[in-house]
Residue, then its C-alpha position, 0 to 999 in steps of 0.5 A: x656739415x653734410x659733406x664732412x659727415x659723408x666723408x667720415x661715415x665710412x670710417x666710423x664705428x659709432x655715430x651720434x647725431x643730436x640735431x633736428x630731423x625733418x621727414x619729407x612725406x612726399x619725397x622721402x629721399x629728401x628727408x634729412x638731418x639739419x646740420x650746420x655748414x660751419x660754426x658761426x655765432x648766429x646759429x639761427x641763420x637759415x643760410x647756415x643750414x646744411x641737409x644730410x639727406x636720406x638719399x646721400x646717406x643711403x649711397x654712402x658705404x661702410x663696412x666698419x660701422x656698428x651703431x648710429x644714434x639719431x637723437x632727432x625728430x622724425x628719423x624713422x617716421x613715414x607720414x605719407x600712406x602711399x610710401x608705407x611699403x617703401x620704408x625709406x626714412x633717415x634711420x633706414x638710410x643708415x642701415x642701407x649704408x651699412x650700420x647694423x644698429x640704428x636708434x631713431x625716433x618715430x615722432x618729435x622728441x623733446x630737447x630735454x629728454x633726448x640728452x637724458x635718454x642718451x646718457x641712460x643708453x650710453x651708461x647701459x651700453x658701457x656695461x656691455x662694451x667689454x664684449x663684441x658689440x655685434x654679439x649678445x645683443x648688447x646694443x638692444x639690451x642697452x636700448x631696452x634698459x634706457x627705455x624701461x628706466x625712462x618709462x619708470x621715471x615718467x610712466x604717465x608720459x609715454x610720449x616722452x620716452x616711447x618714440x625711440x626705436x631700435 
């Protein structure tokens, strides 16, 4: 739930969200990650949807965080031209909260590609984890390697691997 994430966020170094993201073009502070309020059998019940908004994320404060991976659609998208100079979106909200590294998506991402890309990223990142993750650009290097590997596997389908941004 959003409340649980906001409760845990100040104590976590790493956070990974595999969910749906929704960008609100007219009210960017209401862009959100769609979470479940509680575990239930019928995941399609709209009454069970909880929204972790850009506004609530950006008011959280953490000084131990390192990386947030947002494996969800539209987490770094700004659709409304009148908001381009504001730069307020889900990914930036995590940076405002204190995460120096955030990986998100510029557009809709595939439910098939996201887990594959995440495995590539974390596999690459594990090669660097014997060092301080804030030094030597390990996170950026792991991100780059995951994108290059995905691009090499499907060079003709950039829409599948290009939306990720660090």
